[in-house]
C-alpha positions in Angstrom: 0.0 0.0 0.0 1.5 3.3 -1.0 -1.2 5.7 -0.2 -3.0 6.4 3.2 -6.4 4.7 3.7 -9.5 6.9 3.6 -10.7 8.3 7.0 -13.5 6.5 8.8 -14.6 9.3 11.3 -12.5 7.7 14.3 -11.9 11.3 15.7 -15.1 12.9 14.9 -15.7 16.1 17.0 -12.4 15.6 18.9 -9.9 18.3 19.5 -6.4 17.5 18.9 -3.1 19.1 19.6 0.0 17.8 17.7 3.5 19.2 18.6 6.2 19.3 16.0 3.6 19.3 13.4 5.3 21.5 10.6 7.1 20.2 7.7 6.9 16.7 6.2 7.6 14.3 9.0 5.6 12.2 11.4 4.0 15.2 13.1 2.5 16.5 9.8 1.2 12.9 8.8 -0.4 12.7 12.2 -2.1 16.0 12.0 -3.3 15.2 8.4 -4.6 11.8 9.7 -6.5 13.4 12.5 -8.2 15.8 10.2 -9.1 13.0 7.8 -10.5 11.2 10.8 -12.8 14.3 11.6 -10.9 16.1 14.3 -10.3 19.6 14.8 -6.6 20.0 15.0 -4.2 22.5 16.6 -0.8 22.4 15.0 2.2 23.5 17.1 5.8 23.8 16.1 8.7 26.1 17.2 9.4 27.1 13.5 7.0 30.0 12.7 7.4 30.0 8.9 7.2 26.2 8.3 4.1 26.2 10.8 2.2 28.8 8.8 3.0 27.0 5.5 1.7 23.8 7.1 -1.5 25.5 8.5 -2.2 27.0 5.0 -1.7 23.7 3.3 -4.1 21.8 5.6 -6.7 24.5 5.8 -7.2 24.3 2.0 -8.2 20.6 2.5 -10.0 21.1 5.9 -11.4 24.5 6.3 -12.2 25.7 9.8 -10.8 22.7 11.5 -7.1 23.8 11.7 -5.5 26.1 14.2 -1.9 26.8 14.9 0.3 28.1 17.7 4.0 28.5 18.1 5.4 26.5 21.0 8.9 25.6 22.3 8.4 22.6 24.4 11.3 23.5 26.4 9.4 26.6 27.6 6.9 25.8 30.4 5.0 29.1 29.6 4.8 28.3 26.1 3.4 24.9 26.7 0.7 26.1 29.0 -0.1 28.9 26.3 -0.5 26.1 23.8 -2.9 24.2 25.8 -5.0 27.4 26.8 -5.0 28.6 23.1 -6.4 25.2 21.9 -9.2 25.4 24.3 -9.8 29.1 23.5 -10.2 28.3 19.8 -12.0 24.9 19.9 -13.5 24.9 23.3 -11.8 21.9 24.9 -8.9 19.3 24.5 -9.7 15.7 23.9 -6.2 14.4 22.5 -2.6 15.5 23.1 0.0 14.1 20.6 3.4 14.5 21.8 5.6 14.2 18.7 8.5 16.9 19.4 11.7 15.3 19.7 15.4 16.1 18.9 17.9 13.7 17.6 21.7 13.7 16.7 24.6 11.3 15.9 27.3 11.4 18.3 29.4 8.6 20.2 29.2 8.8 24.0 33.0 9.5 24.0 32.5 12.7 22.0 29.1 13.8 23.3 29.2 16.9 25.4 26.9 17.7 28.3 25.0 20.2 26.2 24.3 17.8 23.3 23.1 15.3 25.9 21.0 17.9 27.7 19.3 19.4 24.6 18.1 16.1 23.4 16.6 15.0 26.8 15.1 18.5 27.4 13.2 18.5 24.1 12.4 14.8 23.7 11.8 13.6 27.4 11.2 16.6 29.4 9.2 18.2 26.7 6.9 15.3 26.6 6.6 15.5 30.3 5.7 19.2 30.1 3.1 19.0 27.4 1.4 15.8 29.0 1.3 17.4 32.4 -0.4 20.6 30.9 -2.7 18.5 28.7 -3.9 16.2 31.7 -4.5 19.1 33.8 -7.0 20.5 31.2 -8.7 17.1 30.6 -9.1 16.6 34.4 -10.6 20.2 34.6 -13.0 19.2 31.8 -14.4 16.2 33.9 -12.0 13.5 32.7 -11.7 11.4 29.5 -9.3 12.0 26.7 -6.2 10.5 25.4 -2.3 11.3 25.3 -0.3 9.7 22.6 3.6 10.0 22.9 6.1 9.4 20.1 8.8 7.0 21.3 11.2 5.0 19.2 12.3 1.3 18.9 15.6 2.7 20.1 14.1 2.8 23.5 14.5 -1.0 23.2 17.3 -1.6 20.7 21.0 -0.3 20.6 22.3 1.9 17.7 25.7 3.5 17.8 25.8 7.2 18.1 22.3 7.4 19.6 22.9 7.2 23.3 21.2 10.5 24.1 18.2 9.9 21.8 17.7 6.1 22.9 17.9 7.4 26.6 15.3 10.0 26.0 12.9 7.6 24.2 13.2 5.0 26.7 12.4 7.5 29.2 9.3 8.5 27.1 8.2 4.8 27.3 8.6 4.6 31.1 6.9 8.0 31.6 4.1 6.8 29.4 3.5 3.8 31.6 3.6 5.7 35.0 1.6 8.6 33.7 -1.1 6.2 32.5 -1.5 4.8 36.0 -1.7 8.4 37.6 -4.7 9.4 35.4 -6.5 6.1 34.8 -9.1 7.0 37.6 -10.1 10.0 35.4 -10.7 8.0 32.4 -7.8 9.4 30.6 -5.5 7.0 28.5 -1.8 7.6 27.9 0.0 5.4 25.3 2.8 5.6 22.8 4.1 4.4 19.5 7.7 3.3 18.9 8.5 3.6 15.2 11.5 1.9 13.8 12.4 3.9 10.7 9.9 6.3 9.1 11.5 8.2 6.2 11.3 11.9 5.7 13.8 14.7 4.8 14.9 15.7 8.3 16.4 12.2 9.0 19.2 13.0 6.4 20.4 15.8 8.6 21.2 13.5 11.4 21.9 10.3 9.7 24.0 9.8 6.6 22.2 8.4 3.4 24.3 5.3 3.4 23.3 4.4 7.1 19.6 5.0 6.3 19.7 2.7 3.3 21.3 0.0 5.6 18.6 0.5 8.2 15.8 0.2 5.6 17.3 -3.0 4.2 17.1 -4.4 7.8 13.3 -3.8 7.9 11.1 -7.0 6.9 9.6 -5.2 4.0 13.0 -3.9 2.9 12.0 -0.3 3.1 11.3 2.4 5.7 7.9 3.0 6.8 6.0 6.0 5.3 5.1 8.7 8.0 1.5 8.2 7.3 1.9 4.4 8.3 2.8 5.8 11.9 0.1 8.3 11.8 -2.7 5.6 11.4 -1.5 3.9 14.5 -1.4 7.1 16.5 -5.0 8.0 15.3 -6.2 4.4 16.5 -4.5 5.0 20.0 -6.2 8.5 20.0 -9.6 7.1 19.2 -12.3 5.2 21.1 -11.2 2.1 19.3 -8.4 1.9 21.9 -10.8 2.5 25.0 -9.2 -0.3 27.0 -5.6 0.5 26.0 -3.4 2.5 28.4 0.3 2.5 29.5 1.0 0.7 26.3 4.0 1.3 23.9 3.0 -0.1 20.4 5.9 -1.0 18.0 5.4 0.5 14.6 8.1 -1.7 13.0 8.9 -4.5 10.6 12.5 -4.8 11.7 14.1 -8.2 12.3 17.2 -9.1 14.1 
C-alpha cells in the first residue's frame, strides 16, 4: 500500500493538539490523519514560517478545523499557552499528541553535556511538560481523553551514536506507563508508538544516506515506513477504538534481528 487509507470518522468532533507538526515528517502526517478522521487540530511547532505554511496547506483541505500556535516545548509558559490557546479556539482538549523530539548522531566518547541535555530536554522533558499541561486540562473538563507519545524502537534497541536519543525515548516509554496509572481514575488514556524507521527529509540531517539505506534494508519489508503508516496507529490510539488500552507502547516496525 503506497497511499493512506481513507478516513472513517475515528476522531469525529475531537479536538487534537499535535506538537512538531510542521514540515513533512511524522507530526505533519499525524495532523493530516487526525483531520481525515474528523478532528479539529491545533498544529504546534517552534518554526514559525514552516508552521504557517503547514496550516495554510491543511486549511485548504480542511477549512475551519485547523489552528496553529508557536510552541517551544522546552518553555513551560509556551506549553501552557499552547493548551490554553487550543481550548480558547475550539472549546476543549480531547487528545494530546507529543511528537516533538530532537535527535543527533554522536558517540558517547565525543558527546558533550550540552548535546546530551538538549536532546533530553526536548524529547523527554518536553513530553512531560506537554502531558502535564494536557492532563490538567482534561481533568478540569471532567476527565476522559487520550495522550499519545512518540517514542522509538531505540528505547529498546541499541544503535551506535544514539545514546542520548535512545535514553530519551526509553524515558518516554517509562513515563508513558507511569503517567497512565496516575490518571486512569479520570478515564484518561496514555499510550505511545515506537516507530523503527519512518523516512522523511529531516532524517538526512542527522543520519547519513548510506546508514539510512542500511537501516531500511533491515526492515522485513525492505523499506522504511511512510510517515502516514505511523500516523494511522497514532490515530487508532487516540480514538475510542483503543478504549481499553493505556500504558502501552505499540511498536510500529517491521524490523527483524
